[in-house]
DRENDO-1510 file (C-alpha; in Angstrom, 1 decimal, always signed):
<recs>
REC; n; res; u; v; w
REC; 1; MET; +0.0; +0.0; +0.0 .
REC; 2; VAL; +1.3; +3.5; -0.9 .
REC; 3; VAL; -0.3; +6.6; +0.6 .
REC; 4; ASN; +0.3; +9.9; -1.0 .
REC; 5; LEU; -0.2; +13.3; +0.7 .
REC; 6; SER; -2.3; +16.3; -0.2 .
REC; 7; VAL; -1.7; +20.0; +0.7 .
REC; 8; ASP; -4.2; +19.8; +3.5 .
REC; 9; VAL; -2.3; +17.5; +5.8 .
REC; 10; ARG; +1.2; +17.4; +7.3 .
REC; 11; SER; +3.4; +14.8; +5.7 .
REC; 12; VAL; +4.5; +13.5; +9.1 .
REC; 13; ASP; +0.9; +12.7; +9.9 .
REC; 14; ILE; +0.6; +10.6; +6.8 .
REC; 15; MET; +3.8; +8.9; +7.8 .
REC; 16; ARG; +2.3; +8.1; +11.2 .
REC; 17; ILE; -0.8; +6.6; +9.4 .
REC; 18; CYS; +1.6; +4.6; +7.2 .
REC; 19; THR; +3.3; +3.4; +10.4 .
REC; 20; GLU; +0.0; +2.2; +11.9 .
REC; 21; ARG; -1.0; +0.5; +8.7 .
REC; 22; ASN; +2.4; -0.9; +7.6 .
REC; 23; ALA; +2.3; +1.1; +4.4 .
REC; 24; SER; +5.2; +2.3; +2.2 .
REC; 25; TYR; +5.6; +6.1; +1.6 .
REC; 26; ILE; +7.6; +8.7; -0.2 .
REC; 27; ASP; +7.4; +12.5; -0.5 .
REC; 28; THR; +9.4; +15.3; -2.0 .
REC; 29; CYS; +9.5; +17.6; +1.0 .
REC; 30; VAL; +8.3; +17.8; +4.6 .
REC; 31; GLU; +5.0; +19.7; +4.5 .
REC; 32; PRO; +3.1; +21.5; +7.3 .
REC; 33; TRP; -0.7; +21.8; +7.4 .
REC; 34; GLY; -2.1; +24.0; +4.7 .
REC; 35; GLY; -1.1; +27.6; +5.5 .
REC; 36; GLY; +1.5; +26.5; +8.0 .
REC; 37; TYR; +4.3; +28.1; +6.1 .
REC; 38; VAL; +2.8; +31.6; +6.7 .
REC; 39; ASP; +0.8; +31.1; +9.9 .
REC; 40; VAL; +1.2; +34.4; +11.8 .
REC; 41; ASN; +0.2; +32.6; +15.0 .
REC; 42; LEU; +3.4; +30.5; +15.0 .
REC; 43; ALA; +6.8; +31.7; +16.1 .
REC; 44; VAL; +9.4; +32.0; +13.4 .
REC; 45; THR; +10.9; +28.6; +14.5 .
REC; 46; GLY; +7.5; +27.0; +14.2 .
REC; 47; ARG; +7.5; +27.8; +10.5 .
REC; 48; SER; +10.9; +26.4; +10.0 .
REC; 49; ASN; +12.0; +23.2; +8.1 .
REC; 50; TYR; +14.2; +22.4; +11.1 .
REC; 51; VAL; +11.1; +21.9; +13.3 .
REC; 52; LEU; +9.3; +20.0; +10.5 .
REC; 53; ARG; +12.3; +17.7; +10.0 .
REC; 54; SER; +12.6; +17.1; +13.8 .
REC; 55; GLN; +9.0; +15.7; +13.8 .
REC; 56; VAL; +10.0; +13.2; +11.1 .
REC; 57; LEU; +13.1; +12.2; +13.1 .
REC; 58; GLU; +11.0; +11.7; +16.2 .
REC; 59; LEU; +8.9; +9.2; +14.2 .
REC; 60; LYS; +12.1; +7.5; +13.0 .
REC; 61; ASP; +13.3; +7.1; +16.6 .
REC; 62; TYR; +9.9; +5.7; +17.6 .
REC; 63; GLN; +10.0; +3.1; +14.8 .
REC; 64; GLN; +13.5; +2.0; +15.7 .
REC; 65; GLU; +12.4; +1.3; +19.2 .
REC; 66; LEU; +9.5; -1.0; +18.0 .
REC; 67; GLY; +11.2; -2.9; +15.2 .
REC; 68; ASN; +10.9; -3.1; +11.4 .
REC; 69; PHE; +8.5; -1.0; +9.3 .
REC; 70; PRO; +7.9; -0.6; +5.6 .
REC; 71; THR; +10.3; +1.9; +3.9 .
REC; 72; MET; +9.1; +5.5; +4.3 .
REC; 73; ILE; +11.3; +8.0; +2.4 .
REC; 74; SER; +11.2; +11.6; +3.6 .
REC; 75; ALA; +12.1; +14.4; +1.2 .
REC; 76; HIS; +13.2; +12.7; -2.0 .
REC; 77; GLY; +12.7; +15.0; -4.9 .
REC; 78; ALA; +15.4; +16.8; -6.8 .
REC; 79; ASN; +16.3; +18.9; -3.8 .
REC; 80; PRO; +15.9; +17.7; -1.2 .
REC; 81; GLY; +16.7; +14.2; -2.4 .
REC; 82; LEU; +18.8; +13.8; -5.5 .
REC; 83; VAL; +21.3; +16.4; -4.5 .
REC; 84; SER; +22.3; +14.2; -1.4 .
REC; 85; HIS; +23.3; +11.5; -3.9 .
REC; 86; PHE; +25.2; +14.0; -6.1 .
REC; 87; LEU; +27.1; +15.1; -3.0 .
REC; 88; LYS; +28.4; +11.6; -2.2 .
REC; 89; GLN; +29.6; +11.1; -5.7 .
REC; 90; ALA; +31.1; +14.5; -5.7 .
REC; 91; LEU; +33.0; +13.8; -2.5 .
REC; 92; LEU; +34.5; +10.6; -4.0 .
REC; 93; ASN; +35.4; +12.5; -7.2 .
REC; 94; VAL; +37.3; +15.2; -5.2 .
REC; 95; ALA; +38.9; +12.6; -3.0 .
REC; 96; ARG; +40.3; +10.7; -6.0 .
REC; 97; ASP; +41.4; +13.8; -7.8 .
REC; 98; THR; +43.3; +15.2; -4.8 .
REC; 99; ASP; +44.7; +12.0; -3.4 .
REC; 100; PRO; +46.0; +9.4; -5.9 .
REC; 101; ASN; +46.1; +6.8; -3.1 .
REC; 102; PHE; +42.4; +7.2; -2.1 .
REC; 103; SER; +40.6; +3.9; -2.4 .
REC; 104; GLN; +38.4; +3.4; +0.6 .
REC; 105; VAL; +34.8; +4.3; -0.2 .
REC; 106; PRO; +32.8; +5.1; +2.9 .
REC; 107; LYS; +30.0; +2.8; +4.0 .
REC; 108; THR; +28.7; +4.4; +7.2 .
REC; 109; LYS; +27.5; +7.9; +8.2 .
REC; 110; GLN; +30.6; +8.4; +10.3 .
REC; 111; GLU; +32.9; +7.4; +7.5 .
REC; 112; TRP; +31.2; +9.8; +5.0 .
REC; 113; ALA; +31.5; +12.6; +7.6 .
REC; 114; MET; +35.2; +11.9; +8.2 .
REC; 115; LEU; +35.8; +12.0; +4.4 .
REC; 116; ALA; +34.3; +15.4; +4.2 .
REC; 117; LYS; +36.3; +16.6; +7.2 .
REC; 118; ASN; +39.6; +15.2; +5.8 .
REC; 119; LEU; +38.9; +16.9; +2.4 .
REC; 120; ASN; +38.4; +20.2; +4.3 .
REC; 121; ILE; +34.9; +20.7; +2.8 .
REC; 122; LYS; +33.8; +24.0; +4.5 .
REC; 123; VAL; +30.8; +24.9; +2.5 .
REC; 124; ILE; +28.2; +23.0; +0.4 .
REC; 125; HIS; +25.9; +24.9; -1.8 .
REC; 126; ILE; +22.9; +23.4; -3.6 .
REC; 127; ALA; +23.6; +25.7; -6.5 .
REC; 128; GLU; +20.8; +25.9; -9.1 .
REC; 129; ARG; +20.2; +28.2; -12.1 .
REC; 130; ASP; +17.0; +27.9; -14.1 .
REC; 131; THR; +17.2; +29.6; -17.5 .
REC; 132; GLN; +13.8; +28.4; -18.9 .
REC; 133; ILE; +11.8; +31.2; -20.5 .
REC; 134; PRO; +8.1; +31.2; -21.5 .
REC; 135; ILE; +6.6; +31.8; -24.9 .
REC; 136; VAL; +4.2; +34.3; -23.3 .
REC; 137; PRO; +6.0; +36.7; -21.0 .
REC; 138; LYS; +5.0; +37.1; -17.4 .
REC; 139; ARG; +2.1; +39.6; -16.9 .
REC; 140; ARG; +1.6; +42.0; -14.0 .
REC; 141; GLY; -0.2; +40.3; -11.2 .
REC; 142; GLU; +0.9; +36.9; -12.3 .
REC; 143; PHE; +3.3; +34.5; -10.5 .
REC; 144; VAL; +5.1; +32.3; -13.0 .
REC; 145; ASN; +7.3; +29.3; -12.2 .
REC; 146; THR; +8.6; +26.0; -13.8 .
REC; 147; TRP; +7.4; +23.9; -10.8 .
REC; 148; SER; +4.7; +24.4; -8.2 .
REC; 149; VAL; +3.8; +28.1; -7.7 .
REC; 150; ASP; +2.2; +27.4; -4.4 .
REC; 151; GLY; +5.2; +25.4; -3.3 .
REC; 152; PHE; +7.7; +28.1; -4.2 .
REC; 153; MET; +5.6; +30.9; -2.6 .
REC; 154; GLY; +5.3; +28.8; +0.6 .
REC; 155; GLU; +8.9; +27.9; +1.1 .
REC; 156; GLY; +10.1; +31.3; -0.1 .
REC; 157; LEU; +8.1; +32.9; +2.8 .
REC; 158; GLN; +9.5; +30.6; +5.4 .
REC; 159; PRO; +12.5; +31.8; +7.4 .
REC; 160; ALA; +15.8; +31.4; +5.5 .
REC; 161; GLU; +17.7; +28.4; +7.0 .
REC; 162; LEU; +21.1; +26.9; +6.6 .
REC; 163; GLY; +23.3; +24.2; +8.1 .
REC; 164; TRP; +25.9; +26.0; +10.2 .
REC; 165; GLY; +29.5; +24.9; +9.9 .
REC; 166; THR; +32.2; +24.7; +12.5 .
REC; 167; HIS; +34.5; +27.0; +10.4 .
REC; 168; GLU; +32.1; +29.9; +10.7 .
REC; 169; LYS; +33.4; +32.9; +12.8 .
REC; 170; HIS; +30.6; +35.4; +12.3 .
REC; 171; ILE; +27.1; +34.4; +13.1 .
REC; 172; PRO; +24.7; +36.8; +11.4 .
REC; 173; GLU; +23.0; +39.5; +13.5 .
REC; 174; ASP; +19.7; +38.2; +12.5 .
REC; 175; GLY; +20.8; +34.6; +12.9 .
REC; 176; ARG; +19.2; +32.4; +15.6 .
REC; 177; GLN; +19.8; +28.9; +16.9 .
REC; 178; HIS; +17.1; +26.4; +17.7 .
REC; 179; PRO; +16.8; +25.5; +21.4 .
REC; 180; ASN; +16.2; +21.8; +20.7 .
REC; 181; GLY; +17.0; +19.1; +18.1 .
REC; 182; CYS; +20.2; +18.2; +16.3 .
REC; 183; GLY; +21.7; +21.7; +16.5 .
REC; 184; ALA; +23.0; +21.4; +12.9 .
REC; 185; ALA; +21.3; +24.6; +11.5 .
REC; 186; ILE; +20.4; +28.2; +12.2 .
REC; 187; TYR; +17.6; +30.3; +10.8 .
REC; 188; LEU; +17.5; +34.0; +9.9 .
REC; 189; GLU; +14.7; +36.3; +11.0 .
REC; 190; LYS; +13.8; +37.1; +7.4 .
REC; 191; PRO; +12.3; +35.1; +4.6 .
REC; 192; GLY; +14.3; +33.3; +2.0 .
REC; 193; VAL; +13.0; +35.4; -0.9 .
REC; 194; THR; +14.6; +38.5; +0.6 .
REC; 195; THR; +17.9; +36.7; +1.4 .
REC; 196; ARG; +20.4; +36.5; -1.5 .
REC; 197; VAL; +23.7; +34.6; -1.6 .
REC; 198; ARG; +26.6; +34.3; -4.0 .
REC; 199; THR; +27.3; +31.0; -5.7 .
REC; 200; TRP; +28.5; +29.4; -9.0 .
REC; 201; THR; +27.5; +26.8; -11.6 .
REC; 202; PRO; +29.5; +25.8; -14.6 .
REC; 203; LEU; +27.4; +27.3; -17.4 .
REC; 204; GLU; +26.1; +30.4; -15.5 .
REC; 205; GLY; +29.4; +31.2; -13.7 .
REC; 206; ASN; +29.0; +33.3; -10.6 .
REC; 207; PHE; +25.5; +34.7; -9.7 .
REC; 208; LEU; +23.1; +35.6; -6.9 .
REC; 209; GLY; +20.6; +33.1; -5.7 .
REC; 210; PHE; +17.8; +33.2; -3.1 .
REC; 211; LEU; +18.7; +31.4; +0.2 .
REC; 212; ILE; +15.4; +29.4; +0.2 .
REC; 213; THR; +15.0; +27.0; +3.2 .
REC; 214; HIS; +15.2; +23.4; +2.2 .
REC; 215; ASN; +15.3; +20.1; +4.2 .
REC; 216; GLU; +18.7; +19.1; +2.6 .
REC; 217; ALA; +20.5; +22.1; +4.0 .
REC; 218; ILE; +19.8; +20.8; +7.5 .
REC; 219; SER; +20.0; +17.0; +6.8 .
REC; 220; ILE; +23.3; +17.3; +5.0 .
REC; 221; SER; +25.0; +19.3; +7.7 .
REC; 222; ASP; +23.6; +16.9; +10.3 .
REC; 223; TYR; +24.7; +13.8; +8.4 .
REC; 224; PHE; +28.2; +15.1; +7.9 .
REC; 225; THR; +28.8; +16.1; +11.5 .
REC; 226; VAL; +31.8; +14.6; +13.3 .
REC; 227; ARG; +31.8; +14.4; +17.1 .
REC; 228; ASN; +34.5; +13.4; +19.5 .
REC; 229; GLU; +34.4; +10.9; +22.3 .
REC; 230; ASN; +32.6; +13.4; +24.5 .
REC; 231; ASN; +29.9; +13.9; +21.8 .
REC; 232; GLU; +31.2; +17.4; +21.1 .
REC; 233; VAL; +30.9; +18.6; +17.5 .
REC; 234; ILE; +34.4; +19.0; +16.0 .
REC; 235; TYR; +33.4; +19.3; +12.3 .
REC; 236; ARG; +30.3; +20.3; +10.4 .
REC; 237; PRO; +30.0; +21.9; +7.0 .
REC; 238; THR; +27.8; +25.0; +6.2 .
REC; 239; CYS; +25.1; +23.9; +3.8 .
REC; 240; HIS; +22.4; +25.9; +2.1 .
REC; 241; TYR; +20.3; +26.2; -1.1 .
REC; 242; ALA; +21.3; +29.0; -3.5 .
REC; 243; TYR; +18.5; +29.2; -6.0 .
REC; 244; HIS; +18.1; +31.4; -9.1 .
REC; 245; PRO; +14.7; +30.3; -10.5 .
REC; 246; CYS; +13.7; +31.2; -14.0 .
REC; 247; ASP; +13.7; +34.9; -14.8 .
REC; 248; SER; +9.9; +35.0; -14.8 .
REC; 249; ALA; +9.8; +33.6; -11.3 .
REC; 250; VAL; +12.4; +36.2; -10.1 .
REC; 251; MET; +10.2; +39.0; -11.5 .
REC; 252; SER; +7.2; +37.3; -9.7 .
REC; 253; VAL; +9.2; +37.3; -6.4 .
REC; 254; HIS; +10.0; +41.0; -6.9 .
REC; 255; GLU; +6.3; +41.8; -7.3 .
REC; 256; LEU; +5.4; +39.5; -4.3 .
REC; 257; ILE; +7.8; +41.4; -2.0 .
REC; 258; GLY; +6.4; +44.7; -3.3 .
REC; 259; LYS; +2.9; +43.5; -2.3 .
REC; 260; ASN; +4.1; +42.8; +1.2 .
REC; 261; PHE; +4.0; +39.0; +0.7 .
REC; 262; GLU; +0.2; +38.9; -0.1 .
REC; 263; THR; -0.1; +35.8; -2.2 .
REC; 264; GLU; -3.9; +35.7; -2.8 .
REC; 265; PRO; -4.2; +38.4; -5.5 .
REC; 266; PHE; -1.7; +36.6; -7.8 .
REC; 267; LYS; -2.8; +34.6; -10.8 .
REC; 268; LYS; -0.6; +31.4; -10.9 .
REC; 269; ARG; +0.9; +30.1; -14.1 .
REC; 270; LEU; +2.9; +26.8; -14.2 .
REC; 271; LEU; +5.3; +26.6; -17.1 .
REC; 272; VAL; +5.2; +23.3; -18.9 .
REC; 273; GLU; +4.1; +23.2; -22.5 .
REC; 274; ASP; +4.7; +27.0; -23.0 .
REC; 275; ILE; +8.4; +27.0; -22.4 .
REC; 276; LEU; +10.4; +28.4; -25.4 .
REC; 277; GLU; +13.9; +27.4; -24.4 .
REC; 278; GLY; +16.4; +27.0; -21.5 .
REC; 279; MET; +17.6; +24.5; -19.0 .
REC; 280; ASP; +17.8; +23.8; -15.3 .
REC; 281; GLU; +21.4; +23.5; -14.0 .
REC; 282; LEU; +21.2; +21.8; -10.6 .
REC; 283; GLY; +24.0; +20.5; -8.5 .
REC; 284; VAL; +26.2; +20.6; -5.4 .
REC; 285; LEU; +29.1; +23.0; -5.0 .
REC; 286; LEU; +31.8; +21.7; -2.6 .
REC; 287; CYS; +34.1; +24.5; -1.4 .
REC; 288; GLY; +37.3; +24.6; +0.7 .
REC; 289; HIS; +39.2; +21.6; -0.5 .
REC; 290; LYS; +42.6; +21.4; -2.2 .
REC; 291; ASN; +41.2; +22.2; -5.6 .
REC; 292; ASN; +39.1; +25.1; -4.2 .
REC; 293; ALA; +35.6; +24.3; -5.4 .
REC; 294; TYR; +33.9; +21.6; -7.4 .
REC; 295; TRP; +30.3; +21.5; -8.9 .
REC; 296; TYR; +28.6; +18.2; -9.7 .
REC; 297; GLY; +25.1; +17.9; -11.0 .
REC; 298; SER; +22.6; +17.9; -13.8 .
REC; 299; GLN; +22.4; +20.2; -16.9 .
REC; 300; LEU; +19.0; +19.3; -18.4 .
REC; 301; THR; +17.5; +21.3; -21.3 .
REC; 302; ILE; +13.8; +21.7; -21.9 .
REC; 303; GLU; +14.3; +20.0; -25.3 .
REC; 304; GLU; +15.9; +17.0; -23.7 .
REC; 305; ALA; +13.3; +16.9; -20.9 .
REC; 306; LYS; +10.4; +16.8; -23.4 .
REC; 307; ARG; +12.1; +14.1; -25.5 .
REC; 308; LEU; +12.6; +11.9; -22.4 .
REC; 309; ALA; +9.3; +12.5; -20.7 .
REC; 310; PRO; +6.6; +14.7; -22.4 .
REC; 311; TYR; +4.5; +17.0; -20.2 .
REC; 312; ASN; +7.6; +17.9; -18.1 .
REC; 313; SER; +9.7; +21.0; -17.7 .
REC; 314; ALA; +13.4; +20.4; -17.1 .
REC; 315; THR; +12.8; +21.2; -13.5 .
REC; 316; SER; +9.9; +18.9; -13.0 .
REC; 317; LEU; +11.8; +16.0; -14.6 .
REC; 318; GLN; +14.7; +16.4; -12.2 .
REC; 319; VAL; +12.1; +16.0; -9.4 .
REC; 320; THR; +10.1; +13.2; -10.9 .
REC; 321; SER; +13.1; +11.1; -11.9 .
REC; 322; SER; +14.3; +11.2; -8.3 .
REC; 323; VAL; +10.8; +10.2; -7.1 .
REC; 324; LEU; +10.9; +7.3; -9.5 .
REC; 325; SER; +14.4; +6.3; -8.3 .
REC; 326; GLY; +13.2; +6.5; -4.7 .
REC; 327; ILE; +10.2; +4.3; -5.3 .
REC; 328; ILE; +12.3; +1.6; -7.1 .
REC; 329; TRP; +14.8; +1.7; -4.3 .
REC; 330; ALA; +12.0; +1.3; -1.7 .
REC; 331; LEU; +10.6; -1.7; -3.5 .
REC; 332; GLU; +14.1; -3.2; -3.5 .
REC; 333; ASN; +14.6; -2.3; +0.2 .
REC; 334; PRO; +11.1; -2.7; +1.5 .
REC; 335; ASN; +11.6; -2.8; +5.3 .
REC; 336; ARG; +13.9; +0.1; +6.2 .
REC; 337; GLY; +11.4; +2.4; +8.1 .
REC; 338; VAL; +11.8; +6.2; +8.0 .
REC; 339; LEU; +14.7; +7.3; +5.9 .
REC; 340; GLU; +16.2; +10.5; +4.4 .
REC; 341; ALA; +18.1; +10.6; +1.2 .
REC; 342; ASP; +21.4; +10.8; +3.1 .
REC; 343; ASP; +20.6; +7.3; +4.5 .
REC; 344; MET; +20.1; +5.6; +1.1 .
REC; 345; ASP; +22.4; +4.0; -1.5 .
REC; 346; TYR; +23.6; +6.9; -3.7 .
REC; 347; GLU; +24.9; +4.6; -6.4 .
REC; 348; ARG; +21.6; +2.8; -7.0 .
REC; 349; ILE; +19.7; +6.1; -7.0 .
REC; 350; LEU; +22.0; +7.7; -9.6 .
REC; 351; GLU; +22.0; +4.5; -11.7 .
REC; 352; ILE; +18.2; +4.7; -12.0 .
REC; 353; GLY; +17.9; +8.5; -12.3 .
REC; 354; THR; +20.8; +9.6; -14.4 .
REC; 355; PRO; +19.3; +8.7; -17.8 .
REC; 356; TYR; +16.6; +11.4; -17.1 .
REC; 357; LEU; +19.0; +14.1; -16.1 .
REC; 358; GLY; +20.7; +15.3; -19.3 .
REC; 359; ASN; +24.4; +16.0; -19.0 .
REC; 360; VAL; +25.6; +15.0; -15.5 .
REC; 361; VAL; +29.0; +16.7; -15.1 .
REC; 362; GLY; +31.6; +17.6; -12.6 .
REC; 363; VAL; +33.6; +20.9; -13.0 .
REC; 364; TYR; +36.3; +22.5; -10.8 .
REC; 365; THR; +36.5; +26.3; -10.5 .
REC; 366; ASP; +38.8; +28.9; -8.9 .
REC; 367; TRP; +35.8; +31.1; -8.1 .
REC; 368; THR; +35.3; +32.2; -4.5 .
REC; 369; PRO; +32.7; +34.7; -3.1 .
REC; 370; LEU; +35.6; +37.3; -2.9 .
REC; 371; HIS; +35.8; +37.3; -6.7 .
REC; 372; GLN; +36.0; +41.0; -7.9 .
REC; 373; ARG; +34.9; +42.3; -4.6 .
REC; 374; GLU; +35.5; +45.9; -3.3 .
REC; 375; GLN; +36.3; +47.2; -6.8 .
REC; 376; LEU; +33.6; +49.9; -6.6 .
REC; 377; PHE; +32.8; +50.2; -2.9 .
REC; 378; PRO; +34.3; +49.1; +0.4 .
REC; 379; GLU; +32.7; +46.0; +2.1 .
REC; 380; ASP; +32.9; +44.2; +5.4 .
REC; 381; LEU; +34.7; +41.0; +4.3 .
REC; 382; ASP; +36.8; +38.3; +5.7 .
REC; 383; TRP; +39.8; +38.0; +3.4 .
REC; 384; GLU; +41.5; +35.3; +5.5 .
REC; 385; ASP; +38.7; +32.8; +4.8 .
REC; 386; PRO; +36.7; +33.3; +1.6 .
REC; 387; TRP; +34.2; +30.6; +2.6 .
REC; 388; GLN; +32.8; +32.5; +5.5 .
REC; 389; PHE; +29.0; +33.0; +5.2 .
REC; 390; LYS; +29.4; +36.8; +5.7 .
REC; 391; ASN; +31.3; +36.8; +2.4 .
REC; 392; ILE; +28.6; +34.7; +0.6 .
REC; 393; ARG; +25.5; +36.5; +1.8 .
REC; 394; LEU; +24.6; +39.8; +0.1 .
REC; 395; PRO; +24.5; +42.5; +2.7 .
REC; 396; ARG; +21.0; +43.4; +4.0 .
</recs>
């Protein structure tokens, strides 16, 4: 039995129902009740992905106390989901390129975390640039996107969140820590659609993205945490999403901010058949290692997406191919209980999903967020460590 979720229920509640009924499950993100993303009666932390994920982890702990349950995969779309598998492959690529003697592929969470630590991975960006453009331009009062309009509005108005690394020296003035949970992330007291960060992808080069909260920013930093014998954190990478959606969506966001985040007046247009050209370049950017930075991911054009699976945009196919991979993996591993993408077999997922992802490439770059800075105006920068978040974030 497979139970899917609707927008009117929390995904963790469906997972609890599946636990009671021994049903398998998969979703692409951890959803709150309808309207939960913008519920003014909740504290900022109550609208965070950190809290939503913590509820899933509580169910995972509950299952582990009782025994075996059907596989229930939490947050397995393109991102969160596919990018966690990209990350493991990227770590191995960097390890082999920087150490000719490297041969031991990690098998456990601790071994993967130690590999990231030994490589000196300071920052991990989920770096995405969507260049798809519509045949009919965006109109005033219209919110246009290449995947769910409601989904992007909702997560864009959540607090910006990021996994917080041990190398960071400057916690933001508007940065806040959560009182409970794994402690792997912080949130900012402002929404993701008003928080911009510097990042890089191979075809776009350096650009500004929105720091949209996503489950993987928290789960990756948590998964790759190294603790000593006293359970003290000695290594953790900073991780966050850096998202430049299609240009029509950027204009939609600009209009949404100007309307003080009032979503109701907007007409919603999902781009699928009416995309003229473009691609979605989605991958992980690993920063701080011997070769500076390395991007690994999918470059999928709209033409290739429509050839592979009609009625998709490049963005939606990156999501649905990951869902397909997750379902097949769950059928092959039917009794694993609640899992996140980081807990799964990256090789099998990539084996299933790669044929749907266009060009899957890895590219090194000498770019850092200090590139061409202070040429026109003075800035408050940390020149000793380019990978500090204060260098990456656009000043408020």
